[in-house]
Each structure stands twice: as C-alpha cells, then as structure tokens.
C-alpha positions as CSV (number, residue, x, y, z in Angstrom):
1,M,79.8,95.1,64.7
2,S,77.1,97.7,65.1
3,P,77.7,101.3,65.3
4,L,76.8,101.7,68.8
5,L,79.2,99.1,69.8
6,V,81.9,100.7,67.9
7,K,81.1,103.8,69.3
8,L,81.1,102.0,72.8
9,W,84.3,100.3,72.1
10,Q,86.3,103.5,71.0
11,A,84.7,105.3,74.1
12,L,85.9,102.4,76.4
13,V,89.7,102.5,74.8
14,S,89.6,106.6,75.3
15,G,88.5,106.3,78.9
16,L,91.1,103.7,79.8
17,S,93.7,105.6,78.2
18,I,92.8,108.7,80.1
19,G,92.1,106.6,83.4
20,S,95.9,105.1,83.0
21,I,97.1,108.4,83.6
22,Y,94.8,109.3,86.3
23,A,96.3,106.0,87.8
24,L,99.6,107.1,87.4
25,I,99.6,110.6,88.7
26,A,97.6,109.2,91.9
27,E,100.5,106.7,92.3
28,G,102.6,109.6,93.0
29,Y,99.8,110.8,95.6
30,Y,100.0,107.5,97.2
31,I,104.0,107.2,97.6
32,T,104.0,110.8,99.1
33,F,101.0,110.3,101.5
34,I,102.3,107.2,103.1
35,T,105.8,108.6,103.5
36,T,105.2,112.0,104.9
37,G,101.2,112.3,105.4
38,A,101.3,115.3,102.9
39,L,100.4,115.5,99.0
40,N,101.5,117.7,96.1
41,F,98.4,119.6,95.0
42,G,100.7,121.0,92.2
43,Q,100.9,117.2,90.8
44,G,98.6,118.5,87.7
45,E,101.3,121.1,86.8
46,F,104.1,119.0,87.0
47,L,102.2,117.1,84.5
48,M,101.9,119.9,82.2
49,V,105.7,120.9,82.8
50,G,106.5,117.4,81.5
51,A,104.6,117.8,78.7
52,L,105.7,121.3,77.8
53,F,109.3,120.3,78.1
54,G,108.8,117.1,76.4
55,L,107.2,119.3,73.5
56,T,110.4,121.4,73.2
57,C,112.7,118.4,73.0
58,Y,111.0,116.7,70.9
59,V,109.7,119.2,68.1
60,S,112.0,122.2,68.7
61,F,115.3,120.4,69.5
62,G,114.5,117.4,67.1
63,L,115.3,114.5,69.8
64,P,113.9,111.4,69.4
65,Y,110.4,111.0,71.4
66,A,112.3,108.4,74.0
67,F,114.7,110.8,74.9
68,A,112.2,113.7,75.1
69,V,110.1,111.2,77.6
70,F,113.7,110.8,79.6
71,A,114.6,114.3,79.6
72,A,110.7,115.3,80.9
73,V,111.1,112.7,83.7
74,L,114.4,113.9,84.6
75,L,113.2,117.4,84.8
76,T,110.1,116.8,86.7
77,G,112.0,114.5,89.1
78,A,114.6,117.4,89.8
79,M,111.9,119.6,90.6
80,G,110.5,117.3,93.3
81,V,113.8,117.8,94.9
82,G,113.0,121.7,95.0
83,L,109.3,121.0,95.9
84,E,110.7,119.1,99.0
85,R,113.0,121.5,100.1
86,V,110.7,124.7,99.5
87,A,107.3,123.6,100.0
88,I,107.4,120.7,102.1
89,R,110.2,120.5,104.3
90,P,110.0,124.0,106.1
91,V,106.3,123.5,107.1
92,M,106.4,119.9,108.3
93,R,108.6,120.4,111.0
94,H,105.5,121.0,112.9
95,A,103.6,117.8,113.4
96,L,100.1,119.3,113.3
97,S,100.9,121.6,110.4
98,L,98.8,121.5,107.1
99,S,100.4,124.4,105.8
100,W,101.8,122.0,102.9
101,V,98.3,122.3,101.4
102,L,98.8,126.2,100.8
103,S,102.5,125.8,99.9
104,T,101.7,123.1,97.0
105,V,98.9,124.9,95.7
106,A,101.4,128.1,95.4
107,V,103.8,126.1,93.8
108,S,101.4,124.9,91.2
109,I,100.4,128.6,90.5
110,I,103.9,129.8,90.1
111,L,104.5,126.9,87.7
112,K,101.3,127.7,85.6
113,N,102.4,131.4,85.4
114,A,105.9,130.5,84.6
115,A,104.5,128.2,81.7
116,V,102.4,130.7,80.3
117,Q,105.7,133.1,80.2
118,L,107.8,130.6,78.7
119,W,105.4,128.6,76.1
120,G,102.2,131.1,75.9
121,P,98.5,130.4,76.7
122,E,97.7,128.6,73.5
123,Q,96.9,125.2,73.2
124,I,100.1,123.6,71.4
125,K,99.6,120.4,69.3
126,F,102.0,117.7,70.2
127,P,102.6,115.3,67.7
128,S,102.6,111.7,68.2
129,P,105.6,109.6,67.7
130,F,103.1,107.0,66.0
131,G,101.4,109.4,63.7
132,E,97.8,110.4,63.1
133,A,96.5,107.2,61.6
134,V,94.1,105.0,63.2
135,M,94.3,101.1,63.8
136,L,91.1,99.2,63.3
137,I,90.7,96.9,66.1
138,G,87.2,95.3,66.2
139,S,85.9,97.6,63.3
140,A,86.9,100.5,65.5
141,G,89.3,103.0,64.7
142,I,92.0,103.4,67.6
143,F,94.7,105.7,68.0
144,P,98.0,104.0,68.6
145,Q,98.8,106.6,71.1
146,E,96.0,105.8,73.2
147,L,97.1,102.0,73.4
148,F,100.7,103.0,74.0
149,I,99.6,105.2,76.9
150,I,97.7,102.1,78.7
151,V,100.6,100.2,78.2
152,A,103.2,102.3,79.2
153,A,101.3,103.9,82.2
154,L,100.0,100.8,83.8
155,G,103.5,99.1,83.1
156,T,104.9,102.0,85.2
157,V,102.4,101.8,87.9
158,F,103.3,98.1,87.9
159,A,107.1,98.5,87.7
160,V,107.0,101.2,90.7
161,Q,105.0,98.5,92.8
162,V,107.8,96.0,92.2
163,F,110.5,98.5,93.0
164,L,109.1,99.1,96.1
165,R,108.6,95.7,97.3
166,R,111.5,94.4,95.8
167,S,114.7,96.6,95.4
168,L,116.7,97.7,98.6
169,L,115.7,101.3,97.8
170,G,112.3,100.7,97.8
171,K,112.1,98.7,101.0
172,A,113.8,101.5,102.6
173,L,111.1,103.8,101.5
174,I,108.5,101.6,102.8
175,A,110.1,101.0,106.0
176,V,110.2,104.9,106.3
177,A,106.2,104.9,105.5
178,F,105.6,102.2,108.0
179,N,107.5,103.8,110.9
180,R,110.0,106.3,110.6
181,N,111.6,106.2,113.7
182,A,112.3,102.7,113.8
183,A,113.6,103.2,110.1
184,A,116.3,105.6,111.6
185,V,117.2,103.5,114.1
186,M,117.8,100.7,111.5
187,G,120.5,103.4,109.8
188,I,117.9,104.4,106.7
189,N,118.1,108.2,106.0
190,V,114.9,109.3,106.5
191,P,115.2,112.8,104.9
192,R,116.6,111.4,101.9
193,M,113.8,109.0,101.4
194,V,111.4,111.8,102.0
195,V,113.2,113.8,99.2
196,F,113.0,110.5,97.1
197,A,109.4,110.1,97.5
198,F,109.0,113.4,96.3
199,V,111.4,112.5,93.4
200,L,109.6,110.0,92.3
201,S,106.1,111.2,92.8
202,S,107.0,114.5,90.5
203,A,108.5,112.1,88.0
204,L,105.4,109.8,87.4
205,A,103.4,113.0,86.9
206,G,106.0,114.4,84.1
207,L,105.8,111.1,82.4
208,G,102.1,111.1,82.5
209,G,102.2,114.8,81.0
210,I,104.3,113.5,77.8
211,L,102.1,110.6,77.4
212,I,98.9,112.0,77.3
213,A,99.8,115.4,75.3
214,P,99.8,113.8,71.9
215,I,96.3,112.8,72.5
216,T,95.0,116.1,74.1
217,F,97.1,119.3,73.6
218,A,100.3,120.6,75.6
219,W,99.3,124.0,77.5
220,A,99.7,125.8,80.6
221,Y,96.4,124.8,81.9
222,M,96.4,121.3,81.1
223,G,97.1,119.8,84.2
224,T,94.3,121.2,86.6
225,V,91.5,118.7,85.5
226,P,93.9,115.6,85.4
227,G,95.6,116.6,88.7
228,I,92.0,117.0,90.7
229,K,90.8,113.8,88.9
230,A,93.8,111.7,89.8
231,F,93.1,112.8,93.5
232,A,89.9,112.0,93.0
233,A,90.8,108.5,91.8
234,A,93.0,108.2,94.7
235,I,90.5,109.1,97.3
236,F,88.0,106.8,95.2
237,G,90.3,103.8,95.5
238,G,91.6,104.1,98.8
239,L,94.7,106.6,99.3
240,E,96.9,103.9,101.2
241,N,96.0,101.2,98.7
242,P,97.9,101.0,95.5
243,I,95.6,98.6,94.1
244,G,92.8,100.5,95.0
245,I,94.0,103.6,93.2
246,L,94.9,101.7,90.1
247,I,91.4,100.6,90.1
248,G,89.9,104.1,90.9
249,G,91.9,105.7,87.7
250,L,90.7,102.9,85.4
251,V,86.9,103.5,86.7
252,I,87.1,107.2,86.7
253,G,88.5,107.4,83.5
254,P,85.8,105.4,81.3
255,I,83.0,106.8,83.4
256,G,83.8,110.2,82.5
257,I,83.3,109.2,78.9
258,L,80.9,106.5,78.6
259,I,78.3,107.3,81.4
260,G,78.9,111.4,81.2
261,G,78.2,111.0,77.1
262,L,75.4,108.9,77.4
263,V,73.9,111.2,80.0
264,I,74.4,114.3,78.1
265,G,73.1,112.5,74.8
266,L,70.2,112.1,76.5
267,L,69.7,115.2,78.2
268,E,70.4,117.0,74.7
269,Q,67.2,114.8,73.1
270,L,65.3,116.0,76.0
271,L,66.4,119.7,76.3
272,G,68.3,120.8,73.4
273,I,71.9,122.2,73.7
274,V,73.7,121.0,76.9
275,N,77.2,121.9,77.8
276,S,79.5,119.1,77.2
277,N,81.3,120.0,80.4
278,L,78.4,118.5,82.5
279,K,80.0,115.0,82.2
280,E,82.8,116.2,84.8
281,G,80.0,117.0,87.4
282,I,78.5,113.4,86.6
283,T,81.9,112.0,87.4
284,F,82.2,113.6,90.5
285,F,78.6,112.6,91.3
286,F,79.3,109.1,90.9
287,I,82.3,109.4,93.4
288,L,80.1,111.1,95.9
289,V,77.7,108.4,96.0
290,V,80.7,105.7,96.3
291,L,82.0,107.8,99.1
292,A,78.8,108.3,100.9
293,I,78.6,104.4,100.8
294,S,82.3,103.7,101.4
295,P,84.0,106.7,103.2
296,T,87.5,105.5,102.9
297,G,87.1,104.2,99.2
298,L,86.7,101.1,97.6
299,M,89.6,99.4,98.9
300,G,90.6,101.9,101.7
301,R,91.5,100.9,105.2
302,R,89.1,100.8,107.8
303,D,89.8,101.6,111.4
304,I,87.9,100.1,114.0
305,S,88.1,101.7,117.5
306,K,87.0,99.7,120.5
307,V,85.3,101.7,123.5
C-alpha cells in the first residue's frame, strides 16, 4: 500500500471514530427533540463530565474500565433528571417559550466551571484500556481504541433504536413523541417519559465522553466542539430522522479530517503556515452548502403546504 493510501486509511478510521461519537451525541438530541421539542445545548458538557468522572473512577479509584464506563453513564443519566427538573420543565410550561435554550446553555457553563474547580483547567491524559500500541491493518497503524469507539458507539446507536421500537418503555416514549395527549389518554405517564428522554440523552453523551477521551484528552473544555458538531450532524442528517443523524455523524467526522487536512495541506504549500483550526471552518462550510440545497438536511422531513 502506498504511503498516500496508508495516510488516507488512517485518516478515514480516525474520522469514523470521531464521527461515531458525533452520531452518539446527536442521537440524544434526536430523543429529546421528538419528545419535547427541546434540545440540551449542554450536551457537550455532559460528555465532558462522563470523561472526567470516568477518568477518576478508572485511574484514581483503580476500577476496571467497564465499571468506569458504567459509573460515567449512571452519573450523567442521573444528571439528566436534574436537567429536566431545573432547566426544562419550568420553562416548558409555556407552549411558545424558547427559554430552554438559555437555561441549557446556563447549565453547560455551570458544569464547565464546576469541572475546572474539581479537575483543573489542564488537559489530562486518559490511558486507553487497550494500551498505546497500534494495530497494523492494511499497512496502516490503527489504535485499537479507535476501532472500539466505532463498534461501541454505533452498536449503542442501533441498540437504542431497537429499544425504542421493540421494548414497551421505548414504544411509550415514541407514543409521547407522536402525540402526547393521545399517549396520556392511553395511560402513559407523559412527564415521566419526558424525564426518561433526558436521562437517556444525557447518558449517551456521558458514554461518548469516556469513549473518546483515550484518543484525545479529558479536560473541562473538551465538550464544546463535539457538542456543536453533533448538533451540526443532527441538522445535517435531519433532526427527526435517526438514520439521517447517523449518516450525518459518519460524514462530518471524516470530512473534518480528510477534506480539511487536504485543503490545509494545499494552502500550506501555496501560502506557507496556515492555522490548523481552519479545518473546522471547512467542515461547517460543507454543511452550509448541503443545507442551502436541502434546508431540512439530507433525510429531514419535508412538509408540503397546500394553498
């Protein structure tokens, strides 16, 4: 395999691992949006809490990685209850209120400041349970953690969809999303389902945090970019379409690495030193182009109005 193909293969795997995390977080956006019409704009900070608390359990307490994952998911899921009670329920009493935008942003800032006080502002290395050695796949060196992220994140996304469509609790959640008044008439506890939606969404973000931390760093500001890009993936794929969201995450992840890296490389040759953060702008420029062509996203629902 040529050196160029090796680099492309490595970049593709890295992009898919990051994109899988975007898809996992975006799945949480999807669940809360279809249920309540609201989004948690602090989703990235729940990812951060999952990573840092998982790090504490794994490194400081010496717990096995699997137990650290479970603890991080449990904590962030419990935080979802508090989020719904404090930041969502009080402001959603008014049908046209958008105050949940400000309240969830406020929660994200509070969590970020709390994390700085508890863990400090520095980036902390999260040791991978698979070690630092690379696997040779097609002459390319791939970190086992990256492959684990792809399998675990995508497996979780598919498991959530099966849960929503096959289990009694999942069907109740979908019924509330479809018509909460009809669901209440059928005996479904709507407020409890709303709480459950935020628990599930927050737990998914926490899982994403402890999965991605070993290939990045765990620190108080790690959730900002993944939270924004996961939201972009949800809009890009279609916020009410779980398959579109999955595709959005898996497209945006590799785009940021492959196309962004290619453009930056060309600009460096032409102009000299170029800021590597430019690849973030390239990613969002691509999203803007797609949304200009299809405003509801790749697989978003298109409403047709008859006049």
